[in-house]
C-alpha positions in Angstrom: 21.8 43.7 -1.0 21.5 41.1 2.2 24.5 39.9 3.9 25.3 36.2 3.7 23.5 35.7 7.2 20.3 37.4 6.4 17.1 35.3 6.2 16.6 36.8 2.6 20.3 36.8 1.3 19.0 33.9 -1.5 15.8 35.9 -2.3 15.5 36.9 -6.0 14.8 40.6 -6.5 11.7 41.4 -9.0 10.6 44.6 -10.8 7.3 46.1 -11.2 6.4 48.8 -14.0 3.6 51.3 -12.8 1.1 52.9 -14.9 3.1 56.0 -14.5 5.9 54.2 -15.9 7.5 54.2 -12.6 9.9 50.7 -12.0 9.0 49.2 -8.2 12.0 46.6 -6.8 11.1 44.7 -4.5 11.9 40.8 -2.9 10.2 37.8 -4.8 8.0 35.9 -1.9 10.4 33.7 0.3 8.7 30.4 1.5 9.5 28.8 4.9 11.6 25.5 4.4 10.2 21.9 5.5 11.4 22.0 9.2 12.3 18.4 8.5 15.1 19.1 6.2 17.1 20.3 9.3 19.3 18.0 11.1 18.6 19.4 14.9 21.7 19.3 17.3 20.1 20.2 20.6 16.6 21.6 22.0 15.7 24.3 24.6 13.2 24.8 26.8 11.6 28.5 26.6 11.8 30.1 30.1 11.0 33.4 31.1 12.4 36.4 29.7 14.0 34.3 27.0 15.0 36.0 24.0 16.0 34.7 20.5 18.8 36.7 19.7 20.4 35.5 23.5 19.7 31.9 22.7 21.4 31.7 18.8 24.0 33.8 20.5 24.4 30.6 22.9 23.7 27.7 20.9 25.3 28.9 16.9 27.4 31.9 18.4 25.6 34.2 16.4 22.6 36.7 17.9 21.5 37.9 14.0 20.7 34.1 12.8 17.6 33.9 14.8 16.2 32.9 11.7 17.4 29.6 11.6 15.1 29.1 15.2 12.6 30.1 12.9 12.7 27.7 9.8 13.7 25.1 12.2 10.3 25.5 14.2 7.9 26.9 11.1 7.4 30.1 12.4 6.9 32.8 10.1 7.1 35.5 13.3 9.7 35.1 15.7 8.0 36.3 18.7 6.0 33.2 18.6 8.8 31.1 19.6 9.3 32.6 22.9 5.8 33.8 23.5 4.8 30.3 25.5 7.0 29.4 28.2 7.9 25.8 28.5 8.0 25.4 24.7 10.7 23.3 23.3 12.7 25.0 20.3 14.3 22.6 18.0 17.9 23.9 17.5 19.5 23.1 14.0 22.9 22.7 12.8 23.3 25.8 10.3 
């Protein structure tokens, strides 16, 4: 259902049956992995105008895998990572 590069690639599907016998398919809940499990290869100091897609393209050669930075930095919401100028982002080995 999701490409291998997706944050949700390994998340299992589940179903729910409504009272009117309609089947609804949904994703199981995905928990953030412990940031301690990541090997950090570098840090990035957030500057004015930084965007996660550009950061991941620069360090990880793929703008679509920004969620690796989210996981390595305990961020549920990607925008949190670049909201504070001067924040140090952990860049994980993927």
